C-alpha atoms as one frame of an Amber mdcrd trajectory, in Angstrom:
protein
 269.285  78.741 161.487 271.023  81.566 160.241 273.094  84.086 162.266 270.443
  87.138 162.939 272.837  89.645 161.660 273.047  87.842 158.342 269.620  88.754
 157.821 270.127  92.254 158.760 272.733  92.290 156.091 270.375  90.825 153.549
 267.948  93.796 154.296 270.546  96.224 153.686 271.318  94.693 150.565 267.691
  95.291 149.624 268.016  98.740 150.827 271.034  99.449 148.423 268.721  99.260
 145.453 267.006 102.475 146.650 268.595 105.077 144.541 267.108 107.918 146.644
 269.124 107.248 149.716 271.875 109.839 150.771 274.412 107.111 152.028 275.135
 105.663 148.845 278.866 105.918 147.898 278.937 105.856 144.066 281.629 106.134
 141.414 281.142 105.333 137.655 277.802 103.604 138.498 279.489 101.241 141.237
 277.041 101.862 144.067 277.554 100.979 147.589 275.448 101.711 150.705 277.701
 102.742 153.606 276.069 102.275 156.829 277.887 103.034 160.210 276.529 101.116
 163.321 278.390 100.958 166.664 281.890 100.488 165.815 281.524  98.951 162.402
 280.992 100.336 158.820 278.752  98.078 156.759 279.309  98.129 153.086 276.496
  96.886 150.812 277.092  96.657 147.112 274.207  97.113 144.851 273.502  94.479
 142.261 272.406  94.727 138.620 269.530  96.952 137.883 268.218  95.705 134.762
 264.683  97.001 134.955 265.290 100.399 132.925 268.222  99.295 130.552 268.485
 101.864 127.733 266.539  99.683 125.254 263.505  99.989 127.498 264.066 103.507
 128.937 265.961 106.038 127.032 266.905 108.225 130.017 269.802 108.760 132.422
 268.481 105.807 134.639 268.499 103.630 131.443 271.988 104.467 130.698 272.923
 103.542 134.383 271.140 100.408 134.129 272.967  99.499 130.817 276.230 100.047
 132.353 275.359  97.548 135.162 274.586  94.963 132.418 277.939  95.717 130.596
 279.777  95.004 133.615 278.128  91.634 133.730 279.024  90.897 130.277 282.767
  91.715 130.620 283.416  88.196 131.702 286.963  87.678 130.333 289.822  87.002
 132.754 291.433  89.958 134.412 294.305  90.008 136.733 293.947  91.846 139.938
 296.809  93.589 141.858 297.007  90.526 144.139 297.654  88.253 141.133 294.162
  86.451 141.131 292.285  86.030 137.889 288.742  87.313 138.045 285.713  88.329
 135.866 286.889  91.715 134.577 283.639  93.545 135.036 283.543  92.481 138.660
 287.302  93.126 139.520 287.319  96.446 137.742 284.263  97.617 139.597 285.816
  96.803 142.889 288.980  98.474 141.907 287.360 101.690 140.734 285.208 101.864
 144.083 288.118 101.226 146.319 290.287 103.876 144.603 287.572 106.458 145.048
 286.685 105.485 148.714 289.566 103.644 150.542 291.011 106.774 152.043 287.455
 107.939 153.235 287.392 104.517 154.828 290.583 105.087 156.615 289.407 108.344
 157.918 286.120 106.716 159.136 288.576 104.370 161.159 286.246 101.576 161.877
 286.340  98.013 160.986 284.477  96.839 157.782 281.669  94.312 157.031 281.079
  93.656 153.417 277.805  92.372 151.743 276.041  92.479 148.455 273.709  90.827
 146.125 274.447  89.352 142.667 276.823  91.589 140.827 277.131  93.313 144.239
 278.057  90.165 145.848 280.936  89.752 143.256 281.974  93.217 143.892 281.885
  92.889 147.552 284.390  89.772 147.800 286.829  91.612 145.465 286.600  94.780
 147.661 287.464  92.665 150.761 290.587  91.291 149.205 291.608  94.875 147.991
 290.860  96.592 151.186 292.553  93.949 153.416 295.517  94.096 151.204 295.562
  97.949 151.799 295.753  97.171 155.453 291.973  97.919 156.403 290.360  95.594
 158.969 287.978  93.294 157.462 285.632  91.663 159.807 283.271  89.739 157.697
 282.021  89.122 154.177 278.319  87.889 153.679 276.961  87.780 150.201 273.841
  86.631 148.426 273.279  85.173 144.926 277.133  85.431 144.192 278.054  84.810
 140.503 281.178  82.427 140.078 283.662  85.312 139.404 287.127  83.679 140.238
 289.094  81.740 137.435 292.036  79.382 137.424 291.810  78.389 141.012 291.992
  81.937 142.237 289.392  81.347 144.893 292.124  79.579 146.817 294.080  82.772
 147.116 291.002  84.676 148.100 290.554  81.818 150.897 294.234  82.502 152.039
 293.270  85.788 153.227 291.186  84.070 156.053 288.272  86.587 155.769 285.263
  84.991 157.440 283.098  84.746 154.363 279.533  83.220 153.705 278.127  82.914
 150.279 274.238  82.153 150.375 272.445  80.494 147.461 268.538  80.635 147.872
 266.411  77.662 146.671 267.029  77.039 142.929 268.714  80.590 142.038 269.505
  80.490 138.342 272.904  82.273 139.311 274.519  78.795 139.913 274.189  78.066
 136.206 275.167  81.569 134.906 278.270  81.584 132.632 281.170  81.789 132.538
 281.444  79.000 134.875 284.288  80.174 137.195 284.237  79.692 141.159 282.620
  81.580 143.890 284.801  83.077 146.827 283.970  80.198 149.188 281.539  77.144
 148.921 277.892  78.224 148.859 275.665  77.982 151.739 272.310  76.602 150.615
 268.935  78.170 151.840 265.898  75.879 151.165 267.590  74.194 148.418 265.406
  73.121 145.392 265.835  71.331 142.049 265.486  73.167 138.796 266.319  76.913
 137.845 264.280  80.063 138.894 265.070  83.589 138.087 262.668  84.600 140.976
 264.766  82.813 143.509 267.492  85.181 142.719 265.569  88.341 143.874 267.132
  89.671 147.149 263.501  89.903 148.524 263.376  86.185 148.135 266.695  85.894
 150.186 265.317  88.239 152.952 261.907  86.276 153.167 263.727  82.783 153.299
 266.138  83.910 156.059 263.429  85.758 157.931
């Protein structure tokens, strides 16, 4: 059994892919659904949108999707302000977003829950560390299909922050074999583990269905 609110967070991760929503806080194609409920702000980080990359769709959407893919490919080690070494595409995405919106979060004045899928999962854990080090209250991080974006044992420094974190892996999601073979924020929590490898299992809808 999974906590009921973790299913709610998976649903929000799915909703974050809806580009028509008015509650998406974006900067430089780093997109986060910001949803206020009760006394909490939930930040749901959007993953890679590869369906309209520019080689398939020469348009503004195609350019945006291509920028997502380039973030995934910037996999060389990058030193964050807290001295952790991370996947540069993920780390810089988190830094850029926090630079743009941290003050807004301070003004909202509510504790924060972070979630995300795929690229968004990697962003969420880096954002959690940045925002906590800025003095904001981080209640929990729950991510789905997180890439292994920490290098050289830096995941231990994330864990020293004592942020309650869950990183779900569904079935035989291919992401666990994705290069460049770093580490995830915490040990993955399996959902219906299976042998082999599947791209379909990585879809956020698959996570929602498995948890529902």
